[in-house]
C-alpha positions in Angstrom: 94.4 125.4 122.5 94.3 122.6 120.3 94.2 122.0 117.1 90.9 121.5 115.5 90.8 117.9 114.1 90.0 118.4 109.9 86.6 116.8 109.4 87.3 113.3 107.3 85.2 113.1 103.9 85.0 110.1 102.2 82.9 109.3 98.9 81.5 105.7 99.5 80.7 103.7 96.2 77.3 102.5 95.5 78.3 98.9 96.4 79.5 99.6 99.3 77.3 101.8 100.3 74.7 99.3 100.0 76.5 96.8 101.7 76.7 98.8 104.7 73.2 99.4 104.9 71.5 96.9 103.9 73.7 94.3 104.9 76.3 95.5 107.9 78.4 92.8 108.9 82.1 93.7 108.7 81.7 97.0 107.1 78.9 98.5 110.3 82.2 99.7 111.8 81.7 102.5 108.7 78.2 103.9 109.6 79.3 103.8 113.3 81.9 106.4 111.9 79.6 108.3 109.9 76.5 108.3 112.8 79.3 109.1 115.6 80.6 112.0 113.2 84.5 110.6 112.8 83.8 111.0 108.9 81.5 112.8 106.5 80.2 110.7 104.2 79.7 112.9 100.4 77.1 112.1 98.0 76.6 114.1 94.3 73.1 114.0 92.6 74.6 111.8 90.2 75.9 108.9 93.1 72.5 109.6 95.1 70.7 108.3 91.9 73.1 105.8 91.5 72.2 104.7 95.0 68.3 105.2 94.8 68.1 103.5 91.5 70.0 100.2 93.2 68.1 100.1 96.1 65.1 98.8 93.9 66.6 96.5 92.3 64.6 93.2 92.7 67.4 91.0 94.1 67.5 93.7 97.6 64.3 92.9 97.9 63.3 95.9 99.7 59.8 97.6 100.1 59.6 101.2 99.2 59.0 102.0 103.1 62.4 100.1 103.5 63.9 102.5 100.7 62.6 105.3 102.1 63.6 104.6 105.8 67.1 103.7 104.6 67.1 107.6 103.2 65.6 109.3 105.5 67.4 108.0 108.4 70.6 106.3 107.6 71.5 108.8 104.7 69.9 112.0 104.7 70.8 113.1 108.6 74.3 112.5 107.9 75.7 113.0 104.5 77.0 116.1 103.2 75.2 116.1 99.3 77.8 118.6 96.7 77.2 119.8 93.5 79.8 118.3 91.0 81.8 121.2 90.3 84.4 119.3 88.9 83.6 117.1 85.3 85.5 114.1 85.2 85.6 112.1 82.2 87.7 108.9 80.9 89.6 108.2 84.0 88.1 104.9 84.7 88.1 102.0 82.9 84.4 102.3 83.2 82.8 105.5 82.6 80.1 105.2 85.4 83.0 105.6 88.1 83.8 108.7 87.2 81.1 110.1 88.6 82.7 108.9 92.0 86.0 111.0 91.2 84.0 114.1 90.8 81.7 114.2 93.7 84.7 113.8 95.4 87.4 116.5 94.2 83.8 118.5 94.4 83.7 117.6 97.9 87.4 117.8 98.3 87.0 114.6 100.3 90.3 112.4 102.1 88.6 108.9 100.4 86.9 106.9 98.3 86.1 103.5 99.4 85.1 101.0 96.8 85.5 97.1 96.2 85.8 98.2 92.2 88.9 97.5 90.9 88.3 99.9 88.0 88.7 102.6 90.6 91.1 101.0 93.2 93.7 100.4 90.6 94.0 104.3 90.0 95.1 104.4 94.3 94.6 108.3 94.4 92.9 110.9 91.8 94.0 114.5 92.5 94.7 114.1 96.1 91.8 111.5 97.0 93.0 108.3 98.5 91.0 104.8 96.6 90.8 102.4 99.1 89.2 99.3 99.8 86.5 99.1 102.3 88.8 96.6 104.3 91.9 99.4 104.2 89.3 101.8 105.0 88.6 100.2 108.4 91.8 99.8 108.9 92.3 103.8 108.6 89.2 104.1 111.2 91.0 101.9 113.8 
C-alpha cells in the first residue's frame, strides 16, 4: 500500500479569506482546493471573530442573510476550528497579526496565506511557511 497523503493545513488571513468568498477571481482556486479536500483550512476563535467582524463592514454591503450563508455554507462544512493553545505575542510588527501565528502553530498548520507584509516578511514561523496567495496558488498547481 502507498503512503497516505498528509493533510495540508492552511491558515488564511482575514483579507485573503474575504477576497476568496466575496470577490472570488484568481483566488477561487483556494476555495476549490478546500471544497475538494486537498487542503484543510483552519480557524481559531480569534481569527474567526475577526473574519465575522470584517464581513459586517459597510464597504462589503453584505446582508445578514449573505453573511449567514458564507459562514454556514462556505466556512463551517470545510474549516477545522482549533483552540489557540500556543499564545504568540510580540512576534509581528502588527500585534493583531499574532493571532494567525497562534492559530497556525496550535493547529500544526503547514502554511499561512496572507497578503500582509508584516506576516510575509517573517517567511516562516516555528515550521509554518508564510506565503502570498500567488505563491500558494503555485503550490496548489
